[in-house]
C-alpha positions in Angstrom: 161.9 71.8 136.8 158.7 69.8 136.4 160.6 66.7 135.9 162.5 67.4 139.0 159.4 67.9 140.9 158.0 64.7 139.5 161.3 62.8 140.5 160.9 64.2 144.1 157.3 63.1 144.3 158.2 59.4 143.2 161.0 59.4 145.9 158.7 60.6 148.5 156.2 58.0 147.5 158.7 55.1 147.8 159.8 56.3 151.2 156.3 56.0 152.8 154.2 53.0 153.5 152.1 52.3 150.1 149.1 50.2 149.5 150.2 46.9 148.4 150.4 47.0 144.4 148.3 43.9 143.8 145.5 45.1 146.2 145.5 48.5 144.6 145.3 47.0 141.1 142.3 44.5 142.1 140.5 47.5 144.0 140.9 49.8 140.9 140.1 47.3 138.2 138.7 44.2 139.7 135.0 43.1 139.0 132.5 42.6 141.7 133.7 39.9 144.1 137.4 40.3 143.4 137.2 43.9 144.3 135.3 43.3 147.4 137.8 40.5 148.5 140.7 43.0 147.8 138.9 45.8 149.9 138.3 43.3 152.9 142.1 42.2 152.6 143.4 45.6 152.6 141.3 46.5 155.8 142.1 43.2 157.5 145.9 44.1 157.0 145.5 47.7 158.2 146.9 48.8 155.1 147.9 52.7 156.1 147.2 54.2 152.6 144.0 52.5 151.9 142.0 55.7 152.8 144.0 57.9 150.6 143.8 55.5 147.6 140.0 55.2 147.9 139.7 59.0 148.1 141.9 59.2 144.8 139.7 56.5 143.2 136.6 58.3 144.0 138.0 61.6 142.5 138.9 59.7 139.5 142.7 60.0 139.8 143.4 56.4 139.7 144.0 54.6 136.5 145.3 51.2 135.6 148.2 50.7 133.1 149.9 47.3 132.6 148.1 45.8 135.4 149.3 48.5 137.7 147.1 51.0 139.7 148.8 54.6 139.3 147.4 57.7 141.0 147.5 61.0 139.2 148.4 64.1 141.1 145.5 66.4 142.3 
């Protein structure tokens, strides 16, 4: 049952607009100027999921694995 729920969540995530993966990784793991530049770019592009991503980052639910930002469920 748990794996089915995980699969459904993954499919739902792919069906909505997501923050650009490269920006998410730079915001989550970037250093100083790189992080600020990625935030500025995301804001300038009007990334629809930026606020949600930043809330997850603030809550400690974002981790970086193999250069990709991953969000853990609340």
